[in-house]
Structures are given as structure tokens and as C-alpha cells.
N, C-alpha and C positions, 0 to 999 in steps of 0.2 A: 592396471598401470603398465603400459608398454615399455619394453626395454630391449636392448641388444647386448650381446656379450662378445665383442671383438677381441682379438689377440693383438697386443702391441709389442713391437720389439723394444727392448730396454733402451737402446740408443735413441729411438724415436720418442719414447716417453720423456726421457731426460732432456731432449731438445725442446719438447713442448713445455716442460717446466721452465727451462731457461728463457725461452722467448715469451712466456706468459700465456700460451694457449691453454695450459693447465694451471689453475690456481685453486686456492682454498676459499670456501665461503667464510665470511668474517666470523661466523659463530664458532668455527673450529678452534679448539684450545691450542696453546703453543706446543710445538714439537719438544719432546723430552726424552728421547731414547738414550740409554747409557752406553758407555764404551764397549762393554762386553756383548751387549745385544747387537750392536752394529757389526762387530767382528764376526759374530755368528751368522748374521744375515749375509755378509760378504762371502763367507765360506759356503753358504747354501747356494748362492748364485753361481759361484765358480764350479760347483758340482752339477749345475743344471738341475737342481732340485726345485720344486715349486715353492714359492713364497706366499701362495694364497691369492685369492681373487681380490681385486680392488673394485671400488664403486665410484662412479662419477655421475654428475647431473649435467645434461646439455643446457647451455645458456640460451637466452633469447625468448624464453616463454614469459608471457605477461604475468603469470601467477607465481613464478619461481625466480624472481629477480632478487639477488642478494649481492651485497657489496663483496667484491673479491679481494683477496690479498695474495701475494706471491708466497710460495713455500719458503721456509726459512733458508736463507743463503742465496736464493734466486734474485736476479736484478729487480729493483723496484721501478715500476713505471705504470702509467695509467693506460694499460692495455686491456681491451675487452677479451676475456678468456673464451675459449670454446667449450671447456669442460670445467666444472667445479668438483674437486675431489671430496667425496663424502666419506670414504673409508679407504685407508691405506696411507694416511699422512706420514706416520712414523716410518714405514718401510720406504716410501718413495723419497722422502726427505733425506733419509740416511743414504740411500743409493745416489741421490743427486749430489749431495755434499762430498761423498767419498769418491765418486767416479767422474764428476762433471764440473764442479764449481771452481777448481784450481785454487782453493783456499782450504785451510785446516777445517776439519769437521768440528762444529760446536756441540760438545757432548758433556758428559759428567761421569764421575766414578760411582761406585756402589753407595757411597756416602753422600751423594748428590753434590759433590764439589765440582764446580765447572772446570771443563778441560777443553783444550784445542788440540786435536790429534790428526796426524796423517796415518794412512793405512798402507801397509806393504804386505806382499806375499813372498815367502821364502821359496824360490824356484825349486831348489833341490828337494825340500820337504814336500812341496805341493805335488810332485810327480811320484812320490813314494807312497804306494798303496797301503803300506803298513802304518802310516802316520795319519792320524785324524786331520782332516783339512783345517779345522779350526786351529790346530796347533801350528799350522803354517802361516797363520795371519799374525802380523805384527803391528801393534799400535805404538806410535812414537810421538813425543811432544812436538810442539809447534816449531822448535828450532831443528828438528829432525835428528836430534842426538839422544839416544836412549842410554841413560846412565844406570849404574849398578853400585852396590856397596854404599848405599845411602848418599849417592852423588859423588863419591870419591873416585869412581872408575867409569869408563865408557864401554858399554857393551856393543853399541853400533853408532857410528857416525855416518849418517846418510844425508848430510847437509849439501852434498854436491852429487851431480849425476854420475861422476866417476866413482864416487864412494858407493853409490847405490849398486852400480854394475859390478864393482869389485866384490861386494858382499853378496851378490846374487839376490838382492831384495828389489823386486819389481813394484813400482808405486801404482796403486789403484787409480790415481788421478789420471794416468795415461792410458788406462786399459781400453777405453772406447775411442781413442784418437789413433787411427792407423798410422799416420805419418810420424807422430812422436814415438809411437811404439817401435816402429822400424828403426828410427834413429837411436833409441835406447838399446835395441837389440844389437846393433853394430858395435856399440861400446861394450856390451856384455860378452859377445862371442869373440871379437877381436881376432878372428882367424883361427881360433882354437877349436879343433874338430870335436873334442869332448863337449865343449860348451855349446857348439852348434847342434849336436845331437840332443843335448839337454833342452835346448830352446825348442827344438822340434816337438819333443814330448810335452813340454810346457804349453806350447801353442795348442796341441791336440787336446790336452786334459783340462786346460784352464781358459786360455784366451778365446778359443772357438766357442766354448760354453757361454762365456759372457757376451761375446759378439752376436751370438744367435739367440740369446735368451729372450723369451717372450712372457708377457704377463697378461692374463685375461682381465678385462675390466667390464663390469656390468654398467652399461650406459643407460641411465634413466632418461627418458625423452623430456624435451622441454615443456611438454604438456602435463608433467607430473604435478599434482596439487601440493601446496605447501604442507598441508596436514600429512600427506603421504611422505614427504621429505623428512618431516619431524619423526614420524613413526619409524621409517627406514633407518634413520641415523641412530635412534635409540636402540634398535635391534642389533645393529652392527657395532655399536659402541659399548657393549656390555662390560668390557674390561675397564672402561673409564668412568668419568662422572656423567650421569645421565644428562641429556641435552635439556636445557631450560628453554621454554617457549619464548621467554624474554630475549634470549640471545638470537633466536631466529628472527624475531621482529626487529631487533637492533640491526642485524645484517640487511634486512629487507629495507628498512627506512634509510639506511646509509647509502643505498643504491637508488634512491628516489630521484629521477632525472629532473622533475619539475622543481623540487626544492633546490637542487644544485644550480639549476639555471637561474632561479630567482635570487638565491643567497650567495652563490659562488663558492659554496662549501657543502659537505655532506651533513645531514642531520645525525647527531650522535645521541642516541637514546640513552646510552649509559651515562653520559654527562648530564642529560636532563634529569634522569632518575637520581643521580648523585645530588643535584641541587634540591630536588624535592625531598629526598631522604634527609638531608641536613636541616631543611626547614622544619620537617616533622619532628626530627630528633630534638631540635632546640625548643620547640613550643608545644609538643604533645608527648603522651606516653605510648603512642601507637607503635613506635619502632624501638628496637633494642640497639644501643650504641655498639654492642658486640656483634651486630648483624645476625645474632642467633635469636629467633623468635620474633613475634610481632609482624606487622604489615610488611610484605615483601614486594619486590618489583612486579612479579606476576599477578599478585593480588591487585595492585594498582592498575595494571593493564586490563585485568578482568572487569574492574569497576568502570573504566572508560568504555570498554566494549559494551557492557550492559547499557550504559546511558546512550551510547551512539546507536546501537541497534534499536533501542526503545524509540528514539525519535525518527530514525530512518525508516522504520517499518510500521509506524503508526498508521492506522487506517487500512492496513493490508487485509485483503479479503480473507475472511474466516478467522482473523485474529480476535481472540477473546481472552482477557486477563485471567478468567476463571477456568479456562480449559486449554487454550492454545495461546500462550503469551507471545507477543511479537519480539520482545527482547530475548537475547541469547548471549551466552558467554562461554560456549564450549571452545575447545582448543582451536577448532577450525575458524570460529568467529574472531578469536584474538589474532590469529595469523592473517586473517583477511581484513583486519582493521586498517583503513587507509590512513596515511600519514596526516592528511588534512583533517580527518576526523579526530585523530589524536591531538593535534595542535589546537583544535577548537575546544575540545571538552576537557583536556587534562587540567587547565587552570581552575576550572569550576569544580572538578573532582578534588583537587588539592584543597580548595576552600571548604568543600564538603567534609573532608577528613578532619580539618581543624574543628568544624562544628561537631563531628562525631566524637572527637576527644572531649569536647566540653559536655556533650551528652553523657559520655561514660563517667565523667567526674560527678555529674549530678546523680548518677546511679551508684556512686561510691566505688567505682573501679578506678584505682589511682595509679596502677603501674602495669606494664606490659605483661608481666607474668600472671596477673590476675584477670586478664581478658578471657572470658569463657571460650569464645570461638572467634578467632581472627577472621574466618571465612564469613561469619555473619556480618562483620563490619563492611564487607564488600557490598552487601545489599543495603546496609544502613547508609553508607555514603552515597550510593546510587539513588536511594529514596530522597535524600537531602538535595542532591543535584537536580533531580526532576522537580521536586516540590519547591525548592528555594525557600523564600521567607514564609511560605505557608506552614512550615514546620514549627514556626515560633509561636503560634497560637496555643493556648492552654489545651484546648480540645484535641488538636492534632498531636501535640507533644505527648499527651496522655495515651493516645492510640498507639503511637510509635513505641512508647515505653512498654505498653502491654504486649505488643507484638514481640519486642525484644526479649522480654522475660518468658514469654511462651516458648520462644526458640531455645532459651537457655535451660529452663526447667523441663521442657518437653524433649530436650537433648536431640534437637532436630538437625544439627549441623555436624554430627559425628561422622557421617559418610561422605560420599561425593556430593558436592553442593551444586553441580552444574544445572540440575533440573530445578532445585529449590530456589536458587538465587533469582532467576527471571520471574518466577511466580510470585515470590515475595515482593519484588520491586513493583510489579504491575498491580498486584492485588492490594498492597498497602496503599499505593497511590490512589487506586480506585476507591478504597474504603474511606480514606481521608476526604475524598471529593463526593461522598454520598453513596458509594457502592456498598455491597454487602461485606461481611466479615471475611478476612482472608482465611484460606484453608489452614495456614500454619497456626492461626489462633484457634480456629474451631477444632482442629485435630490434635492440638497439644494436650498431652496427658501427663500428670504427675501422680505417681503412686506414693502414698505416705510411707510405705515400707522401704522406699528407695533411700530414705534418710539413714536407715541402719546400714546401708552398704556404701555410703559415701565416706571414704576413709583417707583419701589423699587428694592433693590439688591437681592430679591429672584429669579429674572430671570437671566438666563445665558446670554441672549442677552444684558441685562442692564449692567452686568459686562463687557461684551465684548466691549460695546460702549466706556466706559471710558478707557479701556486698549488700544484700537486702537487710541484713542485721544492722549494718551501719546506717543504711538508708532510713531505717525506722527510728534511729536516734539512740543507739546504745552508747553508754559512757564508760570510760575506763574507771577502774575501781580505785585508783589513786589520783590520776589527773582528771578530776571529775567535774570540773566547773561547767563544761559544755560537752555535747556529744562528740564522738570521734569523727573528725573531719580530715581533710587532706593534710592540714598543718600538723595535727596531732599524730596522724598516721605515720608520717615520715619523721617528725621531730622527736617522737618518743618511741620509735621503732616498734610499731604495733605488729603483733603476730598472733597466731593461733595457739592457744594453750588449753590443756585438758582441765576441765572443771573439777572432776574427781580424778586426781593424778593417778598415773599408772601403778605406782607402788602401792597406793591405798587400795586400788581395784584388785590387784593381785593378792593382797593380804586378805581381802574380803570376798574372794572367789567370784569376782565379776568377770563375765566372759570378755575375751579380747575383742570380739566382734562389736560389742557394745561400747567398751571404753575407748576404742579407737575411732568410733564413728563421729561424724560432724555434730551429732546430738550432744556429745560430751566435750565439745570444744567451743571456745569463744575467743573473741578478739580482746587482747590486753596489751598494754604497753610492756616493753621489755622489763622494766624495773618491777612492774606489778607481777609479771610472770615469775620473776625471781622470788618475790615474796610468797607467792603461792607455792612454788617449789614442788616437792613430792609429799608434802604433809596432807593430812586429812582436812576437809573443809572446816571443821570446828577449830582446828589450830590456826589455819591461815586466816580465817575471819577475825580471830582475836588479834593477830599480828597486823592486819589491815586496819582495824579500829585504832590500835595504838599508833600506827604509822600516820594515819590521816587525821586523827583526832576527832573522828566523826562518831556520834552515837550509833549504836547498833541498828536502830530503826532507819536512820538516814542512809547508812551503808546498804541496808536491805533494799531501799528504794532504788539505789544505783544499780545493784545487782539485778533487780527486776527489769531494768531496761534491756537486759540480755535475754529476756523471755525465760528467766529462771525463777522458780519459786524459792526465795531465800530460806524458807523454813525447811526445805528438803536438804539444804546444805548444813544448816545448823543441827539438824537431826541425823545427818549423814545417811539419808534414806535414798540410796541410788536408784532403786527400782521406781519409786514414785517420781523422783526427779526426771528419770529417763522417759517415763510414760508421759508426764505432763509437758516436758519440753518438746517432745516429738509432736504433740498436738499443737503447741504454740508455733513451732517452726512451720508445720503444715499450713496453719492459718496465715502465716506471713507470706508463704509462697502463693497461696490461693489469692491473696490480695494483690500480689504483683502480677499474676497471670489473669486475674479477673474471672476466675472460674474455680469450681470445686476440684479438689484432688480425690483420688480413690483411696478410701480408708484401708489401713493395713489388714483389717479383718477380712476384707473382700478380696484383696490381691496381695498375699505375702510374696516376698522377694528374697533373693539371695545374691551374693556377690558373683556366684557362678554364672548368672545371667549376663554378666558384662565382660567376661574374660576374653571373648573373641574380638572385642573392639578396644584397642588401647586408649582411645579418646574417652571411653566410658568407664574404664577400670577404676574402681574406687580405692 
């Protein structure tokens, strides 16, 4: 990645900011330095101390076109920049507003309260070597009157040039303007020899430092690939929020000349995603209205990229869905996704995500928190987009459901999905159309002993267990006329409750590993869970019979829909219950995956096996 590192005079840099030759790529976040940091930066420059290297990207390259925007405070105009500032926004914006803009600096205090401030340097204190330079910097309000004693007194009134000169407070806004500095100087010295000598020292120790100040800038050439730009920005922006690929694509699309020529405006990817997000939020469970969890904007772009590359590269020499898939969705592919491809495929991907939501409901996944893997939905929506109505046949639907559950119980999407997603798209499509079984189905393994380590909803397999339990028709123990469905799930606040309650287990010396596992939990309505409480099964079964008015054998039949032997509850035989339910849950998972699990006797497991991967921690 070729680059140069020229030195720029501060005056030249700020002129380039002012006339638009230096701008920001639109993915850069807003400027937000506080008053104290700006004063410290100004003190550093007046000392001629380094403020660090900045980084910029040359414009004009076909692969690095991003929509530009001026630095905060600079004039707004549709000027094509020469450089896009990648690193140094906070420093250069602070210097521009304080030294060049002729307007108060837009900043904030330590409590994030917005301020508009002018900056001055106390001439007498600035030349005193015993005084720290930062103590010579003065920040004053927009009206240039610095008040004290809770606003009842005035420490400095710098509202006129005469007042500034009389107080010996030189304004930073004039520091790089030679003509205005000379005019200010005449008012300050006014023929006073002592002040003339003071000014000479001030010029030597402060003004010359600022006038000659240079900043090195690493210039990335215009041939730098977008992926490298993204990587570089992440490396230099470690103190801020990591750069999202979506923001890079947004800035790239907004600078698309063909779209602007046709529509007379820039394409705003953020606005398009907002529209898509609102539609998904209103009609599916795929996104969280709090914006935390669920399908994200980068997931959506990844799906579009998968579909786009699948169709663009079909027939490519050497492409084989079972060894070298044509589709791809790595960061580079997303960054290279043309706007016209996004516009072509995104509506179909949106439709596919609505189908995906309906698919999940049929699998008894009813809310965003219960989606085992959001990343797996990227492949699922891409499969639907490619196959279209072909997914609606019973045979195809069954194959897709089997692939889905193999991914969940095989815990295949816990790591980086960039390699698995293209393979799953192409191999599932090929399987549906008569090809051989996808690798993700053939390689999926579920170990029976894993059930004993599933103890919290952080695990995809944990979420999968209670979904397939609903899918096979379990009924609530009080609201029991029909199996738990979406209406009952939300209407009766269904959640997971321990079958042998914690207090009973502790009294009877049952190990925590067992009583906290998914084997000892089942789905019950909130009111039913309250009836179960912390009593032993014998007691709560009597309460349930009284509450429902059901004979014991009828209640036993309902309990059995949860793959529980009711005799184990009535006899309070935890060990037999645990052993038999483990077997039944294993069989349920085998049915979903369409293949046998590995018995616990063959492959025992412990929670320690999963501690390194938070997605798999039980």
C-alpha cells in the first residue's frame, strides 16, 4: 500500500480545510473535543511541540470514492477535495476553529454541555518560563466576557480589540493572520517600550512557533483499496468506536456519480436501511426496536453481497459449490458491492427476510432474543432469495429446516461465518436441486452430554432445545387446551422454569450442574410457573390438579408432552427423571437434525469445553 509522508505548514493545512481541499470522508463521526483538550492542544502548538502524525487519503481513485464533507466549522460547498482526512479530525478541527474560522469554537465542558468559546493567550504569562503554557491559555464565552463570583463580577471583558490589548490577551483567531496581528500589536504596544520588548519576546516564543508549525501527514495514494482504508481507519481509531463497514459503504454510495446524474441527489444508504429496519420491526421479530440485538445493517449488506456474488460469478471457471463456492461475503466483497447491484437485490432480500421470519415462527422461534444465530439468518435469507418460490414445496422446506437445525445443534455459527455462509448458500441450493447433502448437514454433530452443559440462553443449542420442544407440541400445565404457540407464548408470558425446583434440589443434594441444565427446565406460562414455585413435584402436582380441576392421569398426559415421565415427578425420583428426559431430548434433537447424536457414554463433556467461546458458554 504506497504512501508518502509530507510535512505541511499549519497555515497551509488550515487554508486547505477552509477552501475544501481537505475534507472528511462521510463515514467519519462528528467532532467532539472538549474545552480543556482544545486549550491543551493550543498550548502544545505554541510550544512547537508535536501533536502527532495525521493521515489522509488522496481522492480520485476508482476504488476509494467516498462522499466528502467539510470539517466542522468550515464553509459548506460542493467542492471536490484533494485529500480525505482519515486520522486527525479532532486535532485539525480544533485548530481550524480556534485559529482560522473567525467564529467561536463549538465545544463542550467536562459534563458534555455544549459551549461556544473564544481562546486567548496571556502574553505576559506566555513568556514566563516558570509558568506552564496551558496556564497562559484562556477560554472565554461567546460574548468575550469572562465572569466570576457566579456571574456577579467580571474577570475579563474582551469584547473589543481595545479591551483585549489593554488586558494583554492576544486572540488565537488572529494568530495566523499577519496583517491583523500587526494591527493588534500597534494597539497593544502604543509606543510603550516595555510592552514593545514584551511583544518581541512573545513573537519569539509564541507567534513564530505557530507561524512555522508543521504537521506530518501520511498520504495514502488514490490506489489504496477500500478494504485497506477500512483496516487503516480501525487501527488509527482505537480510541473511538470501531468503524462499521456499513458506514464505509454509505459514504461510497453517496458519492456515486451515475446515481446523482440520474436522480439529481445522492443515494443515502442510512435512509434506505432506516426504511427497511422499520418495515422489519413492524412485521417480523428479526430486529430489536432498541437496536440492540437481532439483524443489523451489516448483516443485511452481507446478505445482498452473498446473492450478488452468487449470480455475478456463476459459471466462473473452477467454481464448485462443494469445494470453491462462487459466492462470497467477506469485508472486501461488501466494500466492492456496486450500488446498482445493491439496488437490484435489496428489495428481494427484504422479501426473503420476511419469509425468514415466517420460517422461524414455524420453528417456534417467536422473538429476537430466542434466535439461536443471527448470522445463520444471513445464509437463510440468501437461500430464499436465490430459490424464490422453490422453498415453498414440502420437500424443499424440510431440507432447509434440517439444514437450519444442524447449524443450531451442531453449533456451527459460533465463530467467523465468512467461509461458512457462501458454502451453505451454494450447497443448500444445489441440494434442493438434486445435488448431494451439504457439508454443514453431513458434518453436524450433537453430543448427548452437551445437554448437561446447557445452562443459560447464551448458547444457540440451549435456545434450540426449547424451540423444538414447542415445535413437537408441548402444552402448558394450566392453559392446556392446545399446544404452546405464538399466541400463548406472548399472551401468557411463557418462560423457562425448573421442573425440580432449586430449593428442592439443594435439600436433596442434587448437583447444581444437573438442576441448572436445560434437562431440568421446561416452558410454562408465568402463572403456572408461580404455582410450581419452589415446592417439590408431589406438592405442586396436587396444586395443579386442584387449580385445573383435571384428574391426575389427564394432567400426567399434559406433562408428558414436555418429554417428562410424570411418574418420576410423583415419586420425586430426580435421577431417573434426568436420565430419561436426557434420552428423550436427544431423540427430539436427532429428529430435527435428521441424524443420530453421539451418546454420552461415548463422548462425555463438561462446561469447561465451552469457556473460550462466549457464544457457546452454557
